[in-house]
C-alpha positions in Angstrom: 5.2 -78.3 -62.3 1.7 -78.9 -61.1 -0.9 -79.5 -63.9 -4.7 -79.7 -63.9 -6.9 -81.9 -66.1 -10.5 -82.8 -66.4 -9.4 -86.5 -66.7 -6.7 -88.3 -64.8 -3.5 -88.1 -66.8 -1.6 -91.4 -67.3 1.6 -91.9 -65.4 3.6 -91.8 -68.7 2.3 -89.8 -71.6 4.0 -89.3 -74.9 3.0 -86.3 -76.9 5.0 -85.9 -80.1 8.7 -86.0 -79.1 8.0 -85.3 -75.4 7.5 -87.7 -72.5 5.3 -86.3 -69.7 5.6 -88.1 -66.4 2.8 -87.6 -63.8 2.7 -88.4 -60.1 1.2 -87.1 -56.8 -2.4 -87.3 -58.1 -5.1 -85.3 -56.4 -8.8 -85.7 -57.1 -10.1 -82.1 -57.3 -13.8 -81.8 -56.4 -16.1 -79.5 -58.3 -16.7 -76.1 -56.8 -18.7 -73.1 -57.8 -15.8 -71.7 -59.7 -14.1 -74.8 -61.1 -15.2 -78.1 -62.6 -14.1 -81.4 -61.0 -10.9 -82.9 -62.3 -7.4 -83.9 -61.4 -4.2 -82.2 -60.3 -0.8 -83.8 -60.4 2.9 -83.0 -60.6 4.5 -83.3 -64.1 8.0 -83.5 -65.5 8.6 -83.2 -69.2 11.6 -84.7 -71.0 12.4 -85.8 -74.6 11.0 -89.3 -75.0 14.5 -90.5 -75.7 15.8 -89.1 -72.4 18.1 -91.3 -70.4 17.3 -92.6 -66.9 19.6 -89.9 -65.4 17.9 -87.1 -67.4 14.4 -88.3 -66.3 15.5 -88.4 -62.6 17.0 -84.9 -62.9 13.9 -83.5 -64.5 11.6 -84.9 -61.8 13.9 -83.6 -59.0 14.0 -80.2 -60.7 10.2 -79.9 -60.3 10.8 -79.6 -56.5 14.3 -78.3 -56.4 14.7 -76.1 -59.4 18.3 -75.1 -58.9 21.4 -77.0 -57.8 21.6 -74.5 -54.9 18.2 -75.4 -53.7 19.0 -79.1 -53.9 22.3 -78.6 -52.1 20.7 -76.5 -49.4 18.3 -79.3 -48.5 21.1 -81.9 -48.5 23.2 -79.7 -46.2 20.3 -78.8 -43.9 19.9 -82.4 -43.0 17.2 -83.6 -40.7 13.6 -84.0 -41.9 14.3 -81.9 -45.0 17.1 -84.4 -46.0 14.8 -87.4 -45.3 12.1 -85.9 -47.5 14.6 -85.2 -50.3 15.8 -88.8 -50.2 12.2 -90.1 -50.4 11.6 -87.8 -53.3 14.8 -89.0 -55.0 13.8 -92.6 -54.5 10.4 -91.9 -56.1 12.0 -90.1 -59.0 14.2 -93.2 -59.6 11.2 -95.5 -59.4 9.3 -93.4 -62.0 12.4 -93.3 -64.3 12.8 -97.1 -64.0 9.1 -97.5 -64.8 9.6 -95.8 -68.1 13.0 -97.3 -69.0 12.0 -100.8 -68.1 8.7 -100.7 -69.9 
């Protein structure tokens, strides 16, 4: 899910029982209609989530159903390469939380 904030959210943010993981930050300039701020992708899991659960939650932000994920895998080519890069990033974010 894409979220917007007036301040840059931390990579890992615990709010109550929920861990919110942020990545893919974008500095949003001020316009006539909107104030300046930040936009980023976010996955939310219980703060006690396992590495596997964190990875699944991050992947689900881009591939929300098993069918969507399998289609990309089966399509191959650049879509598959992009999927593998996203998966590696999800594992890195999960490891960053688990190993901290």
